[in-house]
MARKEKOL-228860 format. One record per residue (C-alpha): residue number from 1; residue in three letters; x, y, z. Coordinates in nm, 4 decimals, always signed. Layout:
# MARKEKOL-228860
   i  aa        x        y        z
 NUM ALA        X        Y        Z
...
***
This chain:
# MARKEKOL-228860
   i  aa        x        y        z
   1 UNK  +3.1284  -1.3866  +1.1280
   2 UNK  +3.4045  -1.2218  +1.3440
   3 UNK  +3.2736  -1.0589  +1.6829
   4 UNK  +3.3390  -0.7568  +1.4797
   5 UNK  +3.0837  -0.8521  +1.2112
   6 UNK  +2.8114  -0.9455  +1.4654
   7 UNK  +2.8477  -0.6217  +1.6638
   8 UNK  +2.8092  -0.4293  +1.3244
   9 UNK  +2.5109  -0.6102  +1.2249
  10 UNK  +2.3334  -0.5678  +1.6142
  11 UNK  +2.4031  -0.2636  +1.5743
  12 UNK  +2.2383  -0.2466  +1.2506
  13 UNK  +1.9434  -0.4224  +1.3759
  14 UNK  +1.8565  -0.1467  +1.6547
  15 UNK  +1.9146  +0.1506  +1.4251
  16 UNK  +1.6099  -0.0372  +1.2278
  17 UNK  +1.4353  -0.1086  +1.5120
  18 UNK  +1.4496  +0.2065  +1.5898
  19 UNK  +1.3273  +0.3749  +1.2889
  20 UNK  +1.0312  +0.1926  +1.2658
  21 UNK  +0.9288  +0.2832  +1.6177
  22 UNK  +0.9748  +0.6509  +1.5800
  23 UNK  +0.8238  +0.6491  +1.2804
  24 UNK  +0.5175  +0.3907  +1.4587
  25 UNK  +0.5842  +0.6636  +1.7689
  26 UNK  +0.4994  +0.9265  +1.4825
  27 UNK  +0.2001  +0.8454  +1.3322
  28 UNK  +0.0555  +0.7940  +1.6879
  29 UNK  +0.1251  +1.1253  +1.7287
  30 UNK  +0.0279  +1.2859  +1.4129
  31 UNK  -0.1959  +1.0985  +1.2094
  32 UNK  -0.3546  +1.3321  +0.9848
  33 UNK  +0.0062  +1.3592  +0.8123
  34 UNK  +0.0296  +0.9690  +0.7134
  35 UNK  -0.3329  +0.8898  +0.5745
  36 UNK  -0.2882  +0.7058  +0.2756
  37 UNK  -0.4405  +0.9680  -0.0138
  38 UNK  -0.7232  +0.7685  -0.2471
  39 UNK  -0.5419  +0.6984  -0.6117
  40 UNK  -0.5758  +0.8922  -0.8551
  41 UNK  -0.9407  +0.8579  -1.0735
  42 UNK  -0.8296  +0.6299  -1.3899
  43 UNK  -1.0832  +0.5922  -1.6377
  44 UNK  -1.1960  +0.2667  -1.6708
  45 UNK  -1.0705  +0.0481  -1.9563
  46 UNK  -1.3649  -0.1094  -2.1307
  47 UNK  -1.3311  -0.4641  -1.9947
  48 UNK  -1.3668  -0.3305  -1.6279
  49 UNK  -1.5772  -0.0468  -1.7114
  50 UNK  -1.8354  -0.3174  -1.8746
  51 UNK  -1.7330  -0.5637  -1.5739
  52 UNK  -1.9155  -0.2564  -1.3407
  53 UNK  -2.2150  -0.2999  -1.5648
  54 UNK  -2.4825  -0.4544  -1.3205
  55 UNK  -2.5616  -0.8505  -1.4798
  56 UNK  -2.9185  -0.7818  -1.6368
  57 UNK  -2.6993  -0.4716  -1.8859
  58 UNK  -2.3943  -0.7410  -1.9972
  59 UNK  -2.6781  -1.0231  -2.0788
  60 UNK  -2.8710  -0.7479  -2.2832
  61 UNK  -2.6190  -0.6375  -2.4384
  62 UNK  -2.3856  -0.9807  -2.4563
  63 UNK  -2.0751  -0.8747  -2.2641
  64 UNK  -1.8926  -0.6828  -2.4846
  65 UNK  -2.0347  -0.3052  -2.6233
***
């Protein structure tokens, strides 16, 4: 690589580190903006809802309803 390529690469790395640092500082300064939202509720599929039942219910109803 020529010196120009190396310099361009170093500049792009420095820029990405600077944006990452400013994002981290912003997240620390304004935490209420960066709280991840809970996923929207989706109705469970039949397999997932059967897994959510207690084991006694699975034994009583044979696993699949």
